[in-house]
C-alpha positions in Angstrom: 0.0 0.0 0.0 3.1 2.2 0.0 2.6 3.4 3.6 5.4 5.5 5.1 5.8 7.1 8.5 5.3 10.9 8.7 5.2 13.3 11.6 1.4 12.9 11.7 1.4 9.1 11.4 1.3 6.7 8.5 0.5 7.9 5.0 0.5 6.2 1.6 2.6 7.7 -1.2 -0.2 6.7 -3.6 -2.4 9.8 -4.3 -5.1 8.3 -6.5 -8.3 7.8 -4.4 -9.2 4.9 -6.7 -6.4 2.9 -5.1 -8.2 2.8 -1.7 -11.5 1.2 -0.7 -12.0 3.5 2.2 -12.1 7.3 1.9 -9.7 7.4 4.8 -7.4 4.6 3.5 -4.6 6.9 2.5 -3.8 7.7 6.1 -5.3 4.8 8.0 -4.3 1.2 7.1 -6.7 -0.3 9.7 -9.8 1.2 8.2 -8.5 0.3 4.7 -8.0 -3.3 5.8 -11.6 -3.5 7.1 -13.0 -1.8 4.0 -11.0 -4.3 1.8 -12.4 -7.3 3.6 -15.9 -5.9 3.5 -15.6 -5.2 -0.2 -14.4 -8.7 -1.0 -17.2 -10.5 0.9 -20.1 -8.0 0.4 -19.6 -6.7 -3.2 -22.3 -7.6 -5.6 -20.1 -6.8 -8.6 -19.4 -9.7 -11.0 -16.2 -11.1 -12.5 -13.7 -8.4 -13.7 -15.5 -5.6 -11.8 -15.3 -7.5 -8.5 -12.8 -6.0 -6.0 -11.1 -9.4 -5.8 -10.1 -9.0 -9.5 -9.2 -5.3 -9.3 -7.1 -5.8 -6.1 -5.9 -9.3 -6.7 -2.6 -8.8 -4.9 -4.4 -7.8 -1.7 -6.8 -10.7 -2.2 -4.0 -13.3 -2.5 -2.1 -11.9 0.5 -5.2 -11.9 2.7 -6.2 -15.3 1.5 -2.8 -16.6 2.7 -2.6 -14.7 6.0 -6.2 -15.3 7.1 -6.5 -18.8 5.6 -9.5 -17.7 3.5 -11.2 -20.6 1.6 -10.9 -19.6 -2.1 -14.0 -21.6 -2.9 -16.0 -18.7 -1.5 -15.1 -16.7 -4.6 -15.2 -19.6 -7.1 -17.9 -17.9 -9.1 -15.8 -14.8 -9.7 -13.7 -15.0 -12.9 -10.9 -12.5 -13.4 -10.6 -12.9 -17.1 -8.9 -9.6 -17.9 -6.1 -10.3 -15.3 -5.5 -13.9 -16.4 -5.4 -12.9 -20.1 -2.7 -10.4 -19.3 -0.9 -12.8 -17.1 -0.9 -15.5 -19.8 0.4 -12.9 -22.3 3.3 -11.7 -20.2 4.1 -15.0 -18.5 6.3 -13.4 -15.8 9.2 -15.6 -14.7 12.3 -13.5 -14.3 12.9 -9.8 -13.4 15.7 -7.6 -14.6 16.4 -4.0 -13.4 17.5 -1.8 -16.3 19.5 1.4 -16.1 19.6 3.5 -19.3 22.6 5.7 -18.6 23.0 9.4 -18.8 21.8 11.3 -21.9 23.9 14.4 -22.6 21.5 16.5 -24.6 18.6 16.5 -22.1 19.3 17.9 -18.7 16.4 15.9 -17.1 18.1 12.7 -18.3 21.6 13.5 -17.0 20.7 11.6 -13.8 19.9 8.4 -15.8 16.7 6.4 -15.4 15.6 2.9 -14.2 12.9 0.5 -15.4 12.1 -3.1 -14.9 12.1 -5.8 -17.5 9.9 -8.9 -16.9 11.1 -11.9 -18.8 9.0 -15.0 -19.8 10.2 -18.4 -21.0 10.9 -16.8 -24.4 14.7 -16.8 -25.2 14.6 -13.4 -26.9 14.8 -10.4 -24.5 13.2 -8.3 -27.2 9.9 -10.1 -26.6 10.0 -9.2 -22.9 7.9 -6.5 -21.3 9.3 -3.3 -19.7 7.7 -1.7 -16.7 8.3 2.1 -16.4 7.1 4.7 -13.9 7.1 8.2 -15.4 5.4 11.6 -15.1 2.5 12.2 -17.5 3.6 15.4 -19.2 1.4 17.2 -21.7 3.2 20.6 -21.5 6.9 20.1 -21.6 7.6 23.8 -21.8 9.6 26.2 -19.8 7.8 25.3 -16.6 8.6 21.6 -17.0 11.5 21.5 -14.4 9.5 23.6 -11.9 6.5 21.4 -12.1 8.7 18.3 -11.9 10.4 19.5 -8.8 7.2 20.5 -6.9 5.0 17.5 -7.9 2.6 19.0 -10.4 2.7 16.0 -12.6 0.9 12.7 -12.1 3.1 9.6 -12.4 1.9 6.3 -13.7 3.2 2.8 -14.1 3.1 1.6 -17.7 4.0 -1.6 -19.5 5.7 -1.6 -22.9 7.3 -4.1 -25.2 11.0 -4.0 -24.3 12.1 -3.5 -27.9 10.3 -0.1 -27.8 12.4 1.0 -24.9 15.6 -0.3 -26.6 14.6 1.8 -29.6 13.9 4.8 -27.5 17.0 4.7 -25.2 19.6 2.7 -27.0 19.0 3.7 -30.6 17.5 7.2 -30.5 18.8 8.9 -27.3 22.3 7.4 -27.5 22.1 5.9 -24.0 24.0 2.8 -23.0 21.9 0.4 -21.0 22.9 -1.8 -18.0 20.8 -4.8 -17.3 20.9 -6.3 -13.7 19.3 -9.8 -13.5 17.6 -10.4 -10.2 17.6 -13.6 -8.2 13.8 -13.4 -7.6 12.0 -16.7 -7.8 9.1 -17.2 -10.2 6.6 -16.9 -7.4 8.2 -13.6 -6.3 8.1 -12.2 -9.8 4.4 -13.2 -9.9 3.8 -11.2 -6.7 5.4 -8.3 -8.3 3.1 -8.6 -11.3 0.1 -8.8 -9.0 1.1 -5.5 -7.4 1.7 -4.0 -10.8 -1.9 -4.9 -11.8 -3.2 -3.1 -8.8 -1.2 0.0 -9.9 -2.8 0.0 -13.4 -4.1 3.5 -14.2 -3.3 4.6 -10.6 -1.4 7.8 -10.1 0.9 9.2 -7.5 2.4 12.7 -7.8 5.8 12.7 -9.5 8.6 14.6 -7.7 11.9 15.0 -9.6 14.1 14.6 -6.5 12.4 11.9 -4.4 9.2 10.2 -5.5 10.7 9.7 -9.0 11.0 6.9 -11.6 13.6 5.0 -9.6 12.2 5.3 -6.1 8.7 4.2 -7.1 10.2 1.2 -9.0 11.6 -0.1 -5.7 8.1 -0.7 -4.4 7.7 -3.5 -7.1 10.8 -5.2 -5.6 9.4 -4.9 -2.1 6.1 -6.4 -3.3 8.0 -9.3 -4.6 10.2 -9.7 -1.5 9.1 -7.5 1.4 12.2 -8.3 3.4 14.2 -6.0 1.1 12.9 -2.8 2.7 14.6 -0.7 -0.1 12.4 2.3 0.1 13.3 3.0 3.8 17.0 3.5 2.9 16.8 6.9 1.3 16.7 10.5 2.5 15.1 13.6 1.1 16.3 13.0 -2.5 16.7 9.8 -4.6 19.1 9.6 -7.5 18.7 6.7 -9.9 22.2 5.4 -9.6 21.8 5.3 -5.8 18.9 2.9 -6.2 21.1 0.7 -8.3 23.6 0.6 -5.5 20.9 -0.1 -2.9 19.6 -3.0 -5.0 23.1 -4.5 -5.4 23.9 -4.1 -1.8 20.7 -6.0 -0.9 22.1 -9.1 -2.6 19.2 -9.5 -5.0 21.3 -9.0 -8.2 22.5 -12.2 -9.8 24.5 -10.8 -12.8 24.9 -7.8 -15.0 25.1 -7.2 -18.8 26.0 -4.2 -20.8 23.9 -3.2 -23.9 25.8 -0.5 -25.8 23.9 2.3 -27.5 23.8 2.5 -31.3 26.0 5.6 -31.1 28.5 3.6 -28.9 28.6 0.9 -31.6 29.1 3.5 -34.3 32.0 5.2 -32.5 33.6 1.9 -31.7 33.6 0.6 -35.3 34.8 4.1 -36.4 37.7 3.8 -34.0 38.9 0.7 -36.0 39.1 2.8 -39.2 41.2 5.6 -40.5 39.6 9.0 -41.2 39.4 8.3 -45.0 37.5 5.0 -44.4 35.1 6.7 -41.9 34.3 9.3 -44.6 33.6 6.6 -47.1 31.1 5.0 -44.6 29.4 8.4 -44.1 29.1 9.0 -47.9 27.4 5.5 -48.3 25.0 6.4 -45.4 24.2 9.7 -47.1 23.7 8.1 -50.5 26.7 9.9 -52.0 28.7 6.7 -52.6 27.6 3.3 -53.9 28.4 0.5 -51.5 29.9 -1.6 -54.4 32.4 1.1 -55.4 34.7 0.8 -52.4 38.1 0.1 -53.9 39.9 -1.4 -50.9 41.7 -4.7 -51.2 41.7 -5.4 -47.4 38.6 -7.5 -46.8 38.4 -6.7 -43.1 38.5 -2.9 -43.7 35.7 -3.2 -46.3 33.7 -5.2 -43.8 34.1 -2.5 -41.2 33.3 0.3 -43.6 30.1 -1.4 -44.7 29.1 -2.3 -41.1 29.7 1.3 -40.1 27.6 2.5 -43.0 24.8 0.1 -42.1 24.8 1.3 -38.4 24.8 4.9 -39.5 21.9 4.4 -41.9 19.9 2.8 -39.1 20.8 5.7 -36.8 19.8 8.3 -39.3 16.4 6.6 -39.8 15.8 6.4 -36.0 16.6 10.1 -35.8 14.1 10.8 -38.6 16.8 12.1 -41.0 15.7 9.5 -43.5 12.2 8.5 -44.4 11.2 4.9 -44.7 11.7 4.6 -48.4 15.1 6.3 -48.3 16.1 4.1 -45.4 15.1 0.8 -47.1 16.8 1.7 -50.3 20.1 2.5 -48.6 20.0 -0.2 -46.0 19.2 -3.0 -48.3 21.8 -2.0 -50.9 24.5 -1.7 -48.3 23.5 -5.0 -46.6 23.5 -6.8 -50.0 27.1 -5.7 -50.6 28.1 -6.6 -47.0 26.6 -10.1 -47.4 29.0 -10.8 -50.3 32.0 -10.6 -47.8 30.7 -13.3 -45.5 31.0 -13.5 -41.7 33.7 -11.5 -40.0 35.7 -12.3 -36.8 34.4 -9.0 -35.5 30.8 -9.6 -36.3 29.2 -9.0 -33.9 31.7 -6.6 -32.3 32.9 -7.3 -28.8 32.5 -3.7 -27.6 34.3 -3.2 -24.2 32.0 -2.1 -21.4 32.9 1.0 -19.5 32.9 1.2 -15.7 29.3 0.5 -14.6 27.4 3.4 -13.0 27.4 2.0 -9.5 31.2 2.0 -9.5 31.3 5.8 -9.6 31.6 8.1 -6.6 28.5 8.6 -4.4 26.2 11.5 -5.0 26.6 13.7 -1.9 29.9 15.5 -1.5 31.6 17.2 1.5 34.7 19.3 0.8 37.2 20.7 3.2 40.1 22.9 2.1 42.3 25.9 2.5 44.0 28.4 0.2 45.5 31.8 -0.2 43.8 34.8 -2.0 45.6 38.1 -2.4 48.0 37.2 0.4 45.3 36.2 2.9 44.8 32.7 4.1 41.3 31.2 4.2 39.6 28.0 5.1 36.7 26.6 3.1 33.8 24.2 3.8 31.6 23.0 1.0 28.6 20.7 0.7 26.5 19.6 -2.3 23.7 17.0 -2.3 24.1 16.2 -6.0 25.9 15.0 -7.9 28.8 15.2 -10.4 31.2 18.0 -11.6 33.6 18.2 -14.5 36.6 17.8 -12.2 35.2 14.7 -10.4 36.5 11.3 -11.6 34.6 10.0 -14.6 34.4 6.4 -13.6 30.7 5.4 -13.8 29.8 8.8 -15.3 29.7 10.3 -18.8 32.8 12.3 -19.6 32.0 16.0 -20.1 28.9 16.0 -18.0 28.2 18.1 -15.0 25.0 18.3 -12.9 25.2 20.1 -9.6 22.4 21.2 -7.3 22.7 23.4 -4.1 26.5 23.4 -4.0 27.1 25.6 -0.9 30.5 27.1 0.0 31.4 28.9 3.3 34.8 30.5 3.9 36.6 31.6 7.0 39.2 34.4 6.7 40.4 37.2 8.8 38.3 36.1 11.7 35.0 36.2 9.7 32.8 33.4 8.4 30.9 34.2 5.2 28.8 32.5 2.6 31.0 32.3 -0.5 28.7 30.7 -3.0 25.3 29.0 -3.4 25.0 27.3 -6.8 21.3 26.5 -7.1 21.8 24.8 -10.5 25.1 24.3 -12.4 24.7 22.0 -15.4 27.2 21.5 -18.2 27.0 19.1 -21.2 30.2 18.9 -23.3 29.1 16.4 -25.9 31.9 16.1 -28.5 31.2 16.4 -32.2 32.7 14.1 -34.8 32.0 12.9 -38.4 28.9 11.0 -37.3 27.3 13.1 -34.5 26.9 16.9 -34.4 25.5 17.7 -30.9 25.7 21.2 -29.3 27.3 21.7 -26.0 25.6 23.8 -23.4 25.7 25.1 -19.8 23.4 26.8 -17.4 24.4 28.1 -14.0 22.4 30.2 -11.5 22.8 31.1 -7.9 24.8 33.3 -5.6 28.5 33.9 -6.2 31.1 36.2 -4.6 32.5 38.9 -6.8 34.7 42.0 -6.4 32.9 45.1 -7.6 33.8 48.7 -8.3 34.3 49.5 -4.6 37.1 46.9 -4.6 35.2 44.9 -2.0 33.7 41.4 -2.4 29.9 41.1 -2.5 27.4 38.3 -3.0 25.9 38.6 -6.4 23.0 36.7 -7.9 24.2 35.2 -11.3 22.4 33.7 -14.3 24.9 32.3 -16.8 23.8 30.2 -19.8 26.0 29.2 -22.7 26.0 27.3 -26.0 28.8 26.1 -28.2 30.8 23.2 -29.5 33.1 20.5 -28.1 35.7 18.2 -29.8 37.8 15.4 -28.5 41.1 13.9 -29.5 43.7 11.7 -27.7 46.3 14.5 -27.4 44.4 17.6 -26.1 41.5 15.7 -24.5 38.0 17.2 -24.5 38.1 20.8 -25.8 35.2 23.2 -25.8 34.2 26.7 -26.9 31.0 28.3 -25.7 29.3 31.7 -26.3 27.6 32.8 -23.1 25.4 35.4 -21.5 25.8 36.6 -17.9 23.3 38.5 -15.7 24.4 39.8 -12.3 22.0 41.3 -9.8 23.2 43.2 -6.7 22.3 46.4 -4.9 26.0 47.3 -5.2 25.8 47.5 -9.0 24.7 50.5 -11.0 21.0 50.2 -11.6 21.2 47.1 -9.5 22.3 44.9 -12.4 24.8 44.2 -15.1 24.2 42.2 -18.3 26.8 41.1 -20.8 28.0 38.5 -23.2 31.2 36.5 -23.4 33.1 33.5 -24.5 34.3 30.4 -22.5 37.1 28.1 -23.7 38.8 25.2 -22.1 40.0 21.6 -22.3 39.6 18.6 -20.0 42.4 16.1 -20.1 42.6 12.8 -18.3 46.3 12.4 -17.7 46.2 9.1 -15.9 43.5 6.9 -14.4 43.6 9.0 -11.2 44.8 12.4 -12.5 42.5 14.8 -14.4 43.3 18.4 -15.6 40.8 21.2 -16.5 42.2 24.3 -18.2 39.7 27.2 -18.7 39.7 30.8 -19.8 36.8 33.2 -20.0 36.1 36.8 -21.1 32.9 38.7 -20.3 31.8 42.1 -21.6 29.0 43.8 -19.7 27.3 46.5 -21.7 24.0 47.0 -19.9 23.5 48.3 -16.3 27.0 48.4 -14.7 29.5 48.5 -17.6 32.8 46.6 -17.1 34.9 43.7 -18.4 35.8 40.6 -16.6 38.6 38.1 -17.5 39.2 34.7 -15.9 41.6 31.8 -16.2 42.1 28.8 -14.1 43.7 25.4 -13.9 42.2 22.6 -11.7 43.8 19.3 -11.1 41.7 16.5 -9.7 43.4 13.5 -8.1 41.2 10.4 -7.4 42.4 8.7 -4.2 39.6 6.1 -4.0 36.0 5.6 -5.2 34.8 8.2 -2.7 37.9 10.3 -1.9 39.6 12.9 -4.1 41.8 16.0 -4.0 41.4 19.2 -6.0 44.4 21.5 -6.5 43.5 24.8 -8.3 45.0 28.1 -9.3 43.0 30.9 -10.7 43.3 34.5 -12.0 40.5 37.0 -12.2 40.7 40.6 -13.6 37.6 42.8 -12.9 37.3 46.6 -12.7 41.0 46.5 -13.7 41.9 44.7 -10.5 43.9 41.4 -10.6 43.1 38.7 -8.1 45.0 35.5 -7.7 43.9 32.4 -5.7 45.5 29.0 -4.9 43.5 26.3 -3.2 43.6 22.7 -2.1 40.4 20.8 -1.3 39.8 17.3 0.0 36.5 15.8 -1.3 34.5 13.0 0.4 31.6 11.5 -1.4 28.8 9.7 0.5 
């Protein structure tokens, strides 16, 4: 029933009144239990409309606990339920984690869903169980509504191949599949509970009652001793639920399903640039597949395989219509079939570090530094989740999503709030011959800045940016973004300054434990308070263990013609 303890007593997290048989059932399990028994034995409804059929998980549980003679309900036929049960044939359960999606901020956290397998060998014929918000207006208010629970969330069942097409093929998201050691009877109990949740809503909250948290109730319905939903605080991040499930001992094994984009990039890495361009020209119908004049058979195989994958990706991305796709795909496949089977077909794509192997989501930082000859101590805390200078193990390189990063400094006998980053999101998605994404950033919150009076003040800042990123083995991940910057403060002329600028940098992984971020920025404020600001910094991150790291940084800032220099060392602990 999804009951949880609150300051005023027990309360169900289900919000739909149709889930309860008593008008007081949401807050009172005892009256709901009595109403349920009364409904089972007193209802005059027939077959599928009978409460026994609609709330079949409760019926079977009460039948077991109270030793109810099932013959009492022998004249009630739950045909709708049994038809669905026979169609799905639930035998095994697999927790699925579609990894981070760079080009959608709401997907940078990742996602979880459940796959229910039957006796069929093909996973594509399985069913996927997904909890998500029902969104009809994904406009500018989408994140606000998602944070404060204005959307209704529902459980839905889809063919698994639809989810693979959505996440793997279209959104470029690798997928991790965690097979669970639930028995067939436990999986059946999960399915019974899922039936009761059909067309039932609970309000969706981006930070806690989200896709991953609500999915844990299905596991608890299957095996109540897991108590997974009691192990989280005020926010729930999908990868943390993966860790909780693994720590519970319910995971049997894990498999990696690479995204179509991962396959394309891997096959491309086996070819020189000229061969990659040939594959692109085939996919764009600018080169006939049978015109490749390359003697090396394996290289021809890789070119045609790469062209085939690219054609499918272009079709999934709606670049090609169906007729264009079939013409290109079949002609390329025909030429590929002449070369026979290859040793690298299918490709053995190496799996990256799984998401649960990354650092934990909360971060506490303690450090000290020197600024303009003055020593300072610093304390920082952020509840979520990953920054560009953190180790990339288990995360997507070039991604940053930070909420409520709070910094406090002690200097010259004073304690002061130094920064409060409400949101700081960056997506540096590299471009190549096959993919042309844009990189972006958005940062807003309070930051400390020296103003015209040569004193440091807290300023509210809104700083979006858009640009391009590229990656190579020598310079790492390089980026160039155009940006706007709005500052609000009573210490500014007209209380604000608005300008534009440019941000450039490169992120280079020197070793498995050493990461370097070089960055330069120039901002020109032409509205409100007029001034220029120039910045440069170098940050070195050293990974000590999964949840311990050091940051060593040096920065220069010129504002109102004043130079400021700062050196700082921070120890970071993730939990």
